[in-house]
BALOBA-1460 file (C-alpha; in Angstrom, 3 decimals):
// residues 273
<rec num="1" residu="m" x="113.479" y="109.462" z="108.749"/>
<rec num="2" residu="k" x="111.580" y="106.772" z="110.439"/>
<rec num="3" residu="t" x="114.535" y="104.586" z="111.154"/>
<rec num="4" residu="i" x="116.771" y="107.503" z="111.990"/>
<rec num="5" residu="i" x="114.579" y="107.710" z="114.854"/>
<rec num="6" residu="t" x="113.938" y="104.554" z="115.611"/>
<rec num="7" residu="i" x="118.224" y="103.957" z="115.968"/>
<rec num="8" residu="g" x="118.437" y="107.269" z="117.890"/>
<rec num="9" residu="l" x="116.240" y="105.600" z="120.298"/>
<rec num="10" residu="m" x="117.390" y="102.571" z="120.526"/>
<rec num="11" residu="i" x="120.793" y="104.253" z="121.451"/>
<rec num="12" residu="a" x="119.061" y="106.564" z="123.574"/>
<rec num="13" residu="a" x="117.667" y="103.145" z="125.668"/>
<rec num="14" residu="i" x="120.980" y="101.716" z="124.927"/>
<rec num="15" residu="n" x="122.822" y="104.583" z="127.659"/>
<rec num="16" residu="c" x="119.487" y="104.621" z="129.946"/>
<rec num="17" residu="f" x="119.964" y="101.392" z="130.611"/>
<rec num="18" residu="a" x="123.586" y="101.778" z="130.877"/>
<rec num="19" residu="q" x="123.689" y="104.002" z="133.883"/>
<rec num="20" residu="k" x="121.162" y="101.758" z="136.100"/>
<rec num="21" residu="k" x="121.941" y="99.584" z="138.658"/>
<rec num="22" residu="i" x="123.354" y="96.408" z="138.921"/>
<rec num="23" residu="k" x="122.045" y="94.103" z="141.442"/>
<rec num="24" residu="l" x="125.496" y="92.693" z="142.288"/>
<rec num="25" residu="f" x="122.955" y="90.346" z="144.276"/>
<rec num="26" residu="n" x="119.730" y="88.717" z="142.433"/>
<rec num="27" residu="g" x="117.470" y="87.800" z="145.130"/>
<rec num="28" residu="k" x="117.674" y="84.274" z="143.816"/>
<rec num="29" residu="d" x="121.200" y="82.822" z="144.218"/>
<rec num="30" residu="l" x="125.423" y="83.340" z="144.601"/>
<rec num="31" residu="n" x="126.147" y="82.369" z="140.917"/>
<rec num="32" residu="d" x="128.161" y="85.190" z="140.097"/>
<rec num="33" residu="w" x="129.416" y="85.014" z="144.061"/>
<rec num="34" residu="t" x="133.122" y="82.866" z="144.924"/>
<rec num="35" residu="a" x="133.669" y="81.961" z="148.446"/>
<rec num="36" residu="k" x="136.929" y="82.053" z="150.106"/>
<rec num="37" residu="i" x="136.796" y="81.306" z="153.950"/>
<rec num="38" residu="k" x="139.886" y="80.813" z="156.136"/>
<rec num="39" residu="d" x="141.927" y="77.075" z="156.396"/>
<rec num="40" residu="h" x="139.165" y="76.121" z="153.018"/>
<rec num="41" residu="p" x="140.408" y="75.935" z="149.049"/>
<rec num="42" residu="v" x="138.620" y="78.881" z="147.211"/>
<rec num="43" residu="k" x="134.846" y="77.988" z="146.258"/>
<rec num="44" residu="d" x="134.545" y="76.073" z="149.752"/>
<rec num="45" residu="n" x="131.883" y="77.900" z="150.872"/>
<rec num="46" residu="f" x="132.049" y="75.870" z="153.908"/>
<rec num="47" residu="g" x="129.285" y="74.633" z="156.610"/>
<rec num="48" residu="n" x="126.735" y="76.533" z="153.747"/>
<rec num="49" residu="t" x="127.738" y="79.834" z="155.362"/>
<rec num="50" residu="f" x="126.882" y="81.966" z="152.368"/>
<rec num="51" residu="r" x="123.467" y="80.798" z="151.329"/>
<rec num="52" residu="v" x="119.811" y="82.216" z="149.725"/>
<rec num="53" residu="e" x="117.171" y="82.054" z="151.819"/>
<rec num="54" residu="n" x="113.337" y="83.868" z="151.411"/>
<rec num="55" residu="g" x="114.704" y="86.796" z="148.779"/>
<rec num="56" residu="v" x="117.548" y="87.505" z="151.516"/>
<rec num="57" residu="i" x="122.272" y="86.500" z="151.660"/>
<rec num="58" residu="k" x="121.967" y="84.795" z="154.587"/>
<rec num="59" residu="v" x="125.592" y="84.045" z="156.617"/>
<rec num="60" residu="s" x="124.785" y="81.151" z="158.872"/>
<rec num="61" residu="y" x="127.301" y="79.187" z="161.082"/>
<rec num="62" residu="d" x="124.013" y="76.654" z="162.293"/>
<rec num="63" residu="q" x="126.669" y="73.818" z="160.564"/>
<rec num="64" residu="y" x="129.357" y="74.433" z="161.941"/>
<rec num="65" residu="d" x="129.415" y="71.764" z="164.857"/>
<rec num="66" residu="g" x="128.821" y="74.910" z="167.499"/>
<rec num="67" residu="k" x="132.737" y="76.675" z="167.218"/>
<rec num="68" residu="f" x="133.277" y="78.951" z="164.924"/>
<rec num="69" residu="k" x="137.473" y="78.144" z="165.367"/>
<rec num="70" residu="d" x="138.658" y="81.840" z="163.830"/>
<rec num="71" residu="q" x="137.239" y="80.736" z="160.300"/>
<rec num="72" residu="f" x="136.574" y="84.252" z="158.777"/>
<rec num="73" residu="g" x="134.858" y="84.108" z="155.316"/>
<rec num="74" residu="h" x="133.969" y="86.744" z="152.573"/>
<rec num="75" residu="m" x="132.217" y="86.309" z="149.604"/>
<rec num="76" residu="f" x="133.582" y="88.130" z="146.443"/>
<rec num="77" residu="y" x="131.688" y="89.524" z="143.804"/>
<rec num="78" residu="k" x="132.638" y="88.074" z="139.918"/>
<rec num="79" residu="k" x="134.687" y="90.940" z="138.792"/>
<rec num="80" residu="p" x="136.279" y="94.213" z="140.585"/>
<rec num="81" residu="f" x="135.252" y="98.019" z="139.603"/>
<rec num="82" residu="s" x="137.299" y="100.895" z="140.071"/>
<rec num="83" residu="a" x="134.345" y="104.157" z="140.911"/>
<rec num="84" residu="y" x="131.638" y="103.248" z="142.119"/>
<rec num="85" residu="l" x="128.659" y="104.231" z="144.422"/>
<rec num="86" residu="l" x="127.401" y="100.519" z="146.320"/>
<rec num="87" residu="v" x="124.334" y="99.984" z="148.103"/>
<rec num="88" residu="v" x="122.985" y="97.600" z="150.742"/>
<rec num="89" residu="e" x="120.589" y="96.872" z="153.339"/>
<rec num="90" residu="y" x="121.769" y="94.924" z="156.280"/>
<rec num="91" residu="r" x="120.872" y="93.151" z="159.095"/>
<rec num="92" residu="f" x="121.815" y="91.859" z="162.361"/>
<rec num="93" residu="t" x="119.975" y="88.124" z="163.594"/>
<rec num="94" residu="g" x="120.026" y="85.746" z="166.124"/>
<rec num="95" residu="d" x="123.081" y="84.599" z="168.841"/>
<rec num="96" residu="q" x="127.204" y="84.751" z="167.884"/>
<rec num="97" residu="i" x="128.264" y="81.497" z="167.591"/>
<rec num="98" residu="k" x="130.264" y="80.484" z="171.173"/>
<rec num="99" residu="d" x="133.586" y="80.732" z="170.253"/>
<rec num="100" residu="g" x="133.375" y="83.856" z="168.116"/>
<rec num="101" residu="p" x="135.606" y="86.472" z="169.502"/>
<rec num="102" residu="g" x="133.812" y="89.375" z="171.368"/>
<rec num="103" residu="w" x="134.954" y="92.368" z="168.949"/>
<rec num="104" residu="a" x="132.754" y="89.854" z="166.361"/>
<rec num="105" residu="f" x="129.317" y="90.093" z="168.318"/>
<rec num="106" residu="r" x="126.630" y="91.690" z="165.308"/>
<rec num="107" residu="n" x="130.093" y="92.775" z="163.056"/>
<rec num="108" residu="s" x="130.231" y="91.766" z="159.567"/>
<rec num="109" residu="g" x="130.838" y="94.251" z="156.155"/>
<rec num="110" residu="m" x="131.739" y="95.358" z="152.666"/>
<rec num="111" residu="m" x="135.356" y="95.177" z="151.683"/>
<rec num="112" residu="l" x="136.947" y="97.359" z="149.181"/>
<rec num="113" residu="h" x="139.065" y="97.244" z="146.749"/>
<rec num="114" residu="g" x="140.306" y="94.081" z="147.950"/>
<rec num="115" residu="q" x="142.627" y="91.186" z="146.112"/>
<rec num="116" residu="t" x="140.718" y="88.241" z="144.342"/>
<rec num="117" residu="p" x="139.758" y="85.185" z="146.336"/>
<rec num="118" residu="e" x="142.243" y="83.164" z="144.069"/>
<rec num="119" residu="s" x="144.948" y="85.147" z="145.225"/>
<rec num="120" residu="m" x="144.617" y="84.917" z="149.323"/>
<rec num="121" residu="a" x="146.590" y="82.041" z="150.910"/>
<rec num="122" residu="l" x="144.354" y="79.186" z="152.375"/>
<rec num="123" residu="d" x="144.894" y="80.235" z="155.690"/>
<rec num="124" residu="q" x="144.385" y="84.245" z="155.092"/>
<rec num="125" residu="d" x="141.958" y="86.085" z="157.639"/>
<rec num="126" residu="f" x="141.128" y="88.687" z="155.657"/>
<rec num="127" residu="p" x="141.367" y="90.137" z="152.425"/>
<rec num="128" residu="i" x="144.097" y="92.703" z="151.695"/>
<rec num="129" residu="s" x="140.930" y="95.568" z="150.980"/>
<rec num="130" residu="m" x="139.414" y="98.385" z="152.710"/>
<rec num="131" residu="e" x="136.866" y="97.054" z="154.797"/>
<rec num="132" residu="a" x="133.497" y="99.650" z="155.326"/>
<rec num="133" residu="q" x="132.783" y="97.943" z="158.947"/>
<rec num="134" residu="l" x="129.183" y="97.306" z="159.699"/>
<rec num="135" residu="l" x="128.458" y="96.872" z="163.542"/>
<rec num="136" residu="g" x="124.950" y="96.379" z="165.231"/>
<rec num="137" residu="g" x="124.529" y="97.750" z="168.761"/>
<rec num="138" residu="n" x="124.095" y="95.897" z="171.734"/>
<rec num="139" residu="g" x="120.904" y="97.136" z="173.157"/>
<rec num="140" residu="k" x="122.526" y="100.109" z="175.568"/>
<rec num="141" residu="d" x="125.722" y="101.672" z="174.895"/>
<rec num="142" residu="d" x="126.783" y="103.698" z="171.401"/>
<rec num="143" residu="r" x="128.031" y="101.255" z="168.428"/>
<rec num="144" residu="t" x="128.699" y="103.384" z="165.241"/>
<rec num="145" residu="t" x="128.874" y="101.545" z="162.164"/>
<rec num="146" residu="n" x="130.176" y="101.756" z="158.419"/>
<rec num="147" residu="n" x="133.126" y="102.442" z="160.372"/>
<rec num="148" residu="l" x="136.885" y="101.377" z="158.585"/>
<rec num="149" residu="c" x="139.040" y="98.792" z="159.249"/>
<rec num="150" residu="t" x="141.888" y="98.113" z="156.765"/>
<rec num="151" residu="p" x="143.354" y="94.654" z="156.859"/>
<rec num="152" residu="g" x="146.669" y="95.292" z="154.883"/>
<rec num="153" residu="t" x="146.044" y="99.312" z="154.171"/>
<rec num="154" residu="n" x="146.423" y="102.421" z="154.957"/>
<rec num="155" residu="v" x="144.399" y="105.631" z="154.114"/>
<rec num="156" residu="v" x="144.743" y="109.720" z="154.120"/>
<rec num="157" residu="m" x="142.321" y="111.116" z="156.557"/>
<rec num="158" residu="n" x="142.561" y="114.874" z="157.029"/>
<rec num="159" residu="g" x="145.485" y="114.967" z="155.094"/>
<rec num="160" residu="k" x="147.525" y="112.587" z="157.113"/>
<rec num="161" residu="l" x="148.407" y="109.043" z="156.202"/>
<rec num="162" residu="f" x="146.429" y="107.176" z="158.858"/>
<rec num="163" residu="t" x="148.052" y="103.531" z="160.181"/>
<rec num="164" residu="p" x="146.155" y="102.566" z="163.000"/>
<rec num="165" residu="h" x="143.560" y="99.561" z="161.489"/>
<rec num="166" residu="c" x="140.040" y="100.988" z="162.464"/>
<rec num="167" residu="v" x="138.380" y="104.208" z="162.716"/>
<rec num="168" residu="i" x="134.773" y="105.099" z="164.247"/>
<rec num="169" residu="s" x="132.323" y="106.927" z="161.719"/>
<rec num="170" residu="s" x="129.838" y="109.064" z="163.509"/>
<rec num="171" residu="s" x="126.684" y="106.993" z="162.384"/>
<rec num="172" residu="k" x="123.876" y="106.756" z="165.138"/>
<rec num="173" residu="t" x="124.017" y="103.569" z="166.631"/>
<rec num="174" residu="y" x="121.066" y="100.800" z="165.505"/>
<rec num="175" residu="h" x="119.902" y="97.915" z="167.900"/>
<rec num="176" residu="g" x="118.303" y="94.873" z="167.594"/>
<rec num="177" residu="d" x="117.264" y="93.372" z="164.544"/>
<rec num="178" residu="q" x="116.394" y="95.798" z="162.210"/>
<rec num="179" residu="w" x="117.176" y="96.855" z="158.550"/>
<rec num="180" residu="v" x="119.930" y="99.282" z="158.225"/>
<rec num="181" residu="k" x="120.657" y="100.800" z="154.591"/>
<rec num="182" residu="a" x="124.663" y="101.780" z="154.454"/>
<rec num="183" residu="a" x="126.694" y="103.186" z="151.084"/>
<rec num="184" residu="v" x="130.266" y="103.427" z="150.139"/>
<rec num="185" residu="l" x="131.026" y="105.802" z="147.526"/>
<rec num="186" residu="v" x="134.466" y="105.403" z="146.046"/>
<rec num="187" residu="l" x="136.225" y="106.374" z="143.144"/>
<rec num="188" residu="r" x="139.187" y="105.145" z="142.040"/>
<rec num="189" residu="d" x="141.959" y="106.391" z="144.047"/>
<rec num="190" residu="s" x="141.159" y="109.151" z="145.255"/>
<rec num="191" residu="i" x="138.481" y="109.484" z="147.397"/>
<rec num="192" residu="v" x="135.746" y="107.751" z="149.449"/>
<rec num="193" residu="k" x="133.089" y="108.000" z="151.408"/>
<rec num="194" residu="h" x="131.062" y="106.013" z="153.701"/>
<rec num="195" residu="i" x="126.911" y="106.689" z="154.428"/>
<rec num="196" residu="v" x="124.321" y="106.052" z="156.440"/>
<rec num="197" residu="n" x="121.157" y="105.939" z="156.003"/>
<rec num="198" residu="g" x="121.573" y="109.238" z="153.430"/>
<rec num="199" residu="d" x="124.149" y="110.312" z="155.764"/>
<rec num="200" residu="t" x="127.992" y="110.779" z="155.260"/>
<rec num="201" residu="v" x="129.499" y="109.783" z="158.442"/>
<rec num="202" residu="l" x="133.378" y="109.396" z="157.213"/>
<rec num="203" residu="v" x="135.697" y="110.653" z="154.042"/>
<rec num="204" residu="y" x="139.398" y="109.524" z="153.671"/>
<rec num="205" residu="g" x="141.166" y="108.821" z="150.443"/>
<rec num="206" residu="q" x="144.541" y="107.686" z="148.341"/>
<rec num="207" residu="p" x="143.912" y="104.271" z="149.439"/>
<rec num="208" residu="q" x="147.102" y="102.274" z="149.677"/>
<rec num="209" residu="y" x="149.130" y="98.681" z="150.488"/>
<rec num="210" residu="d" x="150.662" y="98.301" z="153.910"/>
<rec num="211" residu="g" x="154.260" y="97.249" z="153.500"/>
<rec num="212" residu="n" x="154.627" y="95.681" z="157.269"/>
<rec num="213" residu="d" x="151.409" y="93.794" z="156.479"/>
<rec num="214" residu="r" x="151.946" y="90.517" z="156.621"/>
<rec num="215" residu="w" x="149.879" y="89.146" z="153.599"/>
<rec num="216" residu="v" x="150.623" y="91.809" z="151.807"/>
<rec num="217" residu="k" x="154.836" y="91.027" z="151.596"/>
<rec num="218" residu="q" x="153.412" y="87.535" z="150.651"/>
<rec num="219" residu="a" x="151.621" y="88.438" z="147.827"/>
<rec num="220" residu="g" x="154.368" y="91.189" z="146.519"/>
<rec num="221" residu="l" x="152.737" y="94.133" z="146.393"/>
<rec num="222" residu="k" x="154.340" y="97.219" z="146.724"/>
<rec num="223" residu="a" x="154.222" y="98.942" z="149.644"/>
<rec num="224" residu="g" x="152.397" y="102.318" z="149.463"/>
<rec num="225" residu="e" x="151.317" y="101.964" z="145.625"/>
<rec num="226" residu="l" x="147.801" y="103.377" z="145.681"/>
<rec num="227" residu="i" x="144.666" y="100.725" z="145.693"/>
<rec num="228" residu="k" x="142.615" y="102.040" z="142.359"/>
<rec num="229" residu="q" x="140.466" y="98.838" z="141.790"/>
<rec num="230" residu="g" x="139.344" y="95.448" z="143.225"/>
<rec num="231" residu="t" x="136.725" y="92.882" z="144.142"/>
<rec num="232" residu="i" x="133.853" y="93.645" z="146.647"/>
<rec num="233" residu="s" x="133.001" y="91.158" z="148.886"/>
<rec num="234" residu="l" x="130.886" y="90.832" z="152.154"/>
<rec num="235" residu="q" x="131.830" y="89.516" z="155.198"/>
<rec num="236" residu="s" x="131.151" y="85.969" z="157.647"/>
<rec num="237" residu="e" x="132.414" y="86.782" z="161.318"/>
<rec num="238" residu="s" x="130.388" y="84.499" z="163.661"/>
<rec num="239" residu="h" x="127.559" y="86.885" z="163.800"/>
<rec num="240" residu="p" x="124.595" y="85.969" z="162.261"/>
<rec num="241" residu="v" x="123.754" y="88.129" z="159.359"/>
<rec num="242" residu="e" x="121.861" y="89.126" z="156.430"/>
<rec num="243" residu="f" x="121.746" y="91.127" z="153.191"/>
<rec num="244" residu="r" x="118.070" y="91.781" z="151.273"/>
<rec num="245" residu="k" x="119.454" y="94.522" z="148.700"/>
<rec num="246" residu="v" x="123.723" y="94.552" z="147.039"/>
<rec num="247" residu="e" x="123.502" y="97.342" z="144.392"/>
<rec num="248" residu="l" x="126.113" y="99.143" z="142.525"/>
<rec num="249" residu="y" x="125.690" y="102.113" z="140.389"/>
<rec num="250" residu="d" x="129.006" y="101.879" z="138.553"/>
<rec num="251" residu="l" x="130.622" y="105.278" z="137.657"/>
<rec num="252" residu="e" x="134.220" y="104.622" z="136.280"/>
<rec num="253" residu="k" x="133.088" y="106.478" z="133.024"/>
<rec num="254" residu="y" x="131.919" y="109.906" z="134.108"/>
<rec num="255" residu="m" x="135.726" y="110.044" z="136.194"/>
<rec num="256" residu="n" x="137.147" y="111.523" z="133.186"/>
<rec num="257" residu="k" x="133.831" y="113.976" z="132.872"/>
<rec num="258" residu="p" x="134.245" y="115.724" z="136.293"/>
<rec num="259" residu="a" x="130.395" y="117.765" z="135.164"/>
<rec num="260" residu="k" x="129.063" y="115.493" z="134.474"/>
<rec num="261" residu="l" x="130.397" y="113.385" z="138.040"/>
<rec num="262" residu="q" x="129.072" y="115.842" z="140.119"/>
<rec num="263" residu="r" x="125.263" y="115.731" z="138.421"/>
<rec num="264" residu="k" x="125.236" y="111.857" z="138.737"/>
<rec num="265" residu="l" x="126.338" y="111.949" z="141.820"/>
<rec num="266" residu="k" x="123.406" y="114.216" z="142.261"/>
<rec num="267" residu="k" x="120.404" y="112.232" z="141.073"/>
<rec num="268" residu="l" x="121.974" y="109.095" z="143.156"/>
<rec num="269" residu="s" x="121.951" y="110.430" z="146.504"/>
<rec num="270" residu="r" x="118.947" y="109.412" z="147.052"/>
<rec num="271" residu="k" x="119.429" y="106.072" z="146.218"/>
<rec num="272" residu="t" x="121.454" y="105.975" z="149.520"/>
<rec num="273" residu="k" x="118.573" y="107.777" z="151.898"/>
């Protein structure tokens, strides 16, 4: 009897552990991540762009000799995901590098359902993906965050195929260097929700490849094919940014169990606040 109880407790502990968050960023290093920066080969973290200092991921340009030269970068987590809740805490700091584009002021992002860094062309600026665009305010104007941009993709929004490159969310504006909690709920190729400090600010679904995109054509991907999974990456777009939390709750095992999925999402809702 004692053995049976012990085994039962072990199984329960394993199940409990399986439902816990995955710390994509461990607070110490970037060993689980791979950099891909435009005009540089995979794994070349040019200028030490992505680094860990004081327990946070820093995206910095202090080794760029003062010029950005459109060297957009992304740092990819080591494995793809299909159904998940991703939660990050970020803030913008300091000044944008001198020749960074105007639209990239206090601009970064979380790239979802993306291609692998190894499949990107040397001169490719953004991975084929959906971008949860993170923006900071300029101190006076409205500027929403956790918007959507679609490099190489389209989505369905309000029942219609959405083909413009970007759309703003309904979030508040966050000025200065304050920390902001942004989350995305991604359920395979069905629904995606963008969340800021607990409020859902954008909803869409059916992510798919844009057949008119140069990189989609070059990769030989099928126009209109739904995207069920992919990589997650963080952006470097010419303005210093920090991430102190990058956590994920894997929901794949609940996808064929709607009732359990809804219960799990209800429990996770507090994690986005």
